[in-house]
C-alpha positions in Angstrom: -61.2 -47.7 58.9 -63.0 -44.4 58.6 -65.5 -43.2 61.1 -68.5 -41.1 60.0 -69.4 -39.9 63.5 -67.2 -37.9 65.8 -67.9 -39.8 69.0 -64.9 -39.8 71.3 -63.9 -43.1 72.9 -63.3 -43.2 76.6 -60.0 -45.0 76.9 -59.2 -45.8 80.5 -55.7 -47.0 81.5 -56.1 -49.7 84.0 -52.5 -51.0 84.5 -49.0 -49.9 83.7 -46.1 -52.4 84.1 -42.6 -51.0 84.5 -39.2 -52.4 85.3 -36.1 -51.0 86.8 -32.7 -52.2 88.3 -31.1 -51.4 91.6 -27.6 -52.2 90.5 -26.9 -54.2 93.7 -27.7 -57.6 95.1 -30.7 -57.7 97.4 -31.1 -60.0 100.4 -34.7 -61.1 100.1 -34.8 -62.6 103.6 -33.7 -59.2 105.1 -36.4 -57.4 103.1 -39.0 -59.9 104.2 -38.0 -59.6 107.9 -37.5 -55.8 108.1 -39.7 -54.4 105.3 -43.4 -53.5 105.6 -46.3 -54.7 103.4 -44.1 -57.6 102.2 -44.9 -61.2 101.1 -41.9 -63.5 100.9 -42.1 -66.3 98.3 -38.9 -68.4 98.7 -40.1 -71.1 96.4 -40.2 -68.6 93.5 -37.2 -66.6 94.8 -38.9 -63.3 95.0 -40.5 -60.8 97.4 -43.7 -58.9 96.8 -43.9 -55.4 98.2 -47.0 -53.3 98.1 -47.2 -49.5 98.3 -50.4 -47.7 99.1 -49.7 -44.4 97.4 -49.3 -44.8 94.5 -51.0 -48.2 94.5 -48.4 -50.5 93.1 -47.2 -54.1 93.7 -43.5 -54.8 93.1 -41.9 -58.1 92.4 -38.4 -58.0 93.8 -35.7 -60.5 92.8 -32.3 -60.9 94.5 -30.5 -59.9 91.3 -31.8 -56.4 91.8 -34.4 -56.5 89.1 -37.8 -55.1 90.1 -41.1 -55.2 88.2 -43.8 -52.7 89.3 -47.5 -53.4 88.4 -50.8 -51.7 89.2 -50.1 -48.0 88.4 -52.6 -46.1 86.3 -50.2 -43.8 84.5 -46.6 -43.8 83.5 -45.8 -40.9 85.9 -47.4 -42.9 88.7 -45.4 -46.0 87.8 -42.1 -44.0 87.9 -43.0 -42.3 91.2 -43.9 -45.7 92.7 -40.7 -47.2 91.5 -38.6 -44.4 93.0 -40.5 -44.7 96.3 -39.8 -48.4 96.3 -36.1 -47.8 95.7 -36.1 -45.4 98.6 -37.7 -48.0 100.8 -34.9 -50.4 99.9 -32.3 -47.8 100.6 -33.8 -47.3 104.1 -33.3 -51.0 104.7 -29.6 -50.6 104.1 -29.1 -51.6 100.5 -26.9 -49.4 98.2 -29.7 -49.0 95.6 -29.1 -46.9 92.5 -32.3 -46.3 90.5 -31.5 -47.2 86.9 -32.8 -48.7 83.7 -36.4 -47.6 84.3 -38.6 -48.8 81.5 -42.4 -49.0 80.9 -42.9 -52.4 79.4 -46.7 -52.7 79.1 -49.8 -50.5 79.3 -53.2 -52.0 79.5 -56.3 -49.9 78.7 -59.9 -50.6 78.2 -62.6 -48.9 76.2 -66.2 -49.5 75.0 -66.6 -49.5 71.2 -69.8 -48.0 69.7 -70.1 -51.1 67.5 -69.7 -54.9 67.8 -66.3 -56.5 67.0 -66.6 -59.8 65.2 -63.2 -61.4 66.1 -63.2 -64.2 63.5 -64.1 -61.8 60.6 -61.6 -59.3 61.9 -58.7 -61.8 62.0 -59.6 -63.1 58.5 -59.6 -59.6 57.0 -56.4 -58.4 58.9 -54.4 -61.7 58.7 -50.8 -60.2 58.7 -51.3 -58.0 61.7 -54.0 -59.8 63.7 
C-alpha cells in the first residue's frame, strides 16, 4: 500500500502487558493481609495489586508468575514490575526479578481513510 500524502499518523500506546517471575513461592493470603492496594481473589487463586506511579495493575499467582497491565510504555512497564517486586520483598518474600518480557502492546490511531473490513480480509486472506 502506497501513500501519496505525507500525513503522519498519531499512534498512541494505550496498554503494555508484561510478565515476570519472582523465582519463589508467594503466599497470597499474606500479601492480601499485609499488602496495600490489594484485591484478593481466592476463587481464581490470584491477588490483584495496583500501583499509582507508574499506573499498573498486577495479577500475582502463588507460583511466582506476575502479569502487569496498564503501562503506557515498555520502560514504564519494567519500572512498575521492578517496583512491584520491591513491594513483595518488603513483605518478606525472597523475590528475584527474572524473565521480564513484554507480551503485548496495544495502540490506537485514527486513519485518514475508511477501512472496509470485509473487503480488506478478502484481499489479504493469508495474513488477515
